[in-house]
N, C-alpha and C positions, 0 to 999 in steps of 0.2 A: 879463491878461484874455483875450487871444487863445488862450493855451494851455488855459484852462478851457473856452472855447467848443469848441476842437478835441477835447478829451477828451470833452466831452458829446456832440458829434456822432458820434464813433467809438463811444461806448457805445450811442447810439440805433441806429446801423446794426447793431451786433452784436445788439441785442435784436430788431430787425426780422427778421434772419436766423434767430434762434432761434424766433421766433413762426411762421415759415413752414415749419418742419420738419414733415413729415407724420408722423402717428402710426405708420405702418408702418416708418419708419426706425429702425435700431438693431441690436442683437445678439440673435440667436435661437438656441435649441437645438432640434435636430431629433430625431425619435423614434430615429434611429440612434445618437444620442449626439454626433454631429458638430455643430459650430456654424456659423452663417451670419451674414453681415452684409447688411443691406438699406440701400442708399444711393441717392440721386438719381443718375440717369445719362441725360442727353440727353432730358429731358421725361418720363421714366418712372422706375421704381425697379428696380434690379438686385439680384438675390439671388445672393450669392457665398459659396461655402464658405470658411471661415477655417481649417479644420483637416481632418484625415482624408486619404484617398487622392485626393480631388478638390480639395484645397486650391488656392484661387485661381481655380477655374473658376466661371463664372457659370451658374447653373442655372435662372434665371427672369428675366423682365422683365415688369413689371406697370405699368399706368396706373390712376390712381384714377378710379372711376366715381361716387363719393359714397356716403355712409352706411356707410363701412367696407368697401365693395366694390371689388375690383380685377379687372382683366382683362388678359390678355396671353398669354405663352407660358411653358412650362416644359420643361426638358431633363432626361431621365432617363439619367444616365451608366451606371447598372446595366443598361440596355437598349441599350448601344452608342451613346449620345448622341442617341437619338431625341427629336425635339421634338414637343410636344403643345400644343394649345390650353389655356390656363391661366386659372384664376380664383382669387381669394383673398377671404377674408372675415375681417376683423379684429373680434374681440370681446374687449374688455379686453386681457389680456396673452397671448391666444391668436390665432394666425394660422393658419387652415385654408387649405391650398393644394391645388388639384385640377388634375390633368392629364387632358384628355379627348380622345377620338377619336370619329369618326362624328357630328360635330355635338353632342357632349355625351351621346351614348347610353351610352357606357362611360367611366367616370371612376375614377381612383385618387387618393385623398386622403391627406394627412397633416397633423397639427397641429404647429405650431412654438410654443414657449413663449419669451416674452421673458426675456432674462437681465438 
């Protein structure tokens, strides 16, 4: 009986963890054809290349703002690793990410598709 209780408790904990997963988490394809992984990291979500010339490098860190909106920073390694104010918008299986300068006056965006 104790083993059944322990198994049920472990299953319940696993389900709670799965229920807490944020919709932004997962594997994504970038317009460049490279892939990225978004995972929880220290109270935010880190965007990390999983292949290509920047494999293993984190290029963004976002915090949820509600309603599919995220805010944080993005790094552009094609521009020497410059860091920009970032924002994200999740709509279905598409995540639009923007990096902005001058308080959002100039932004460059790209859309990632969920794999």
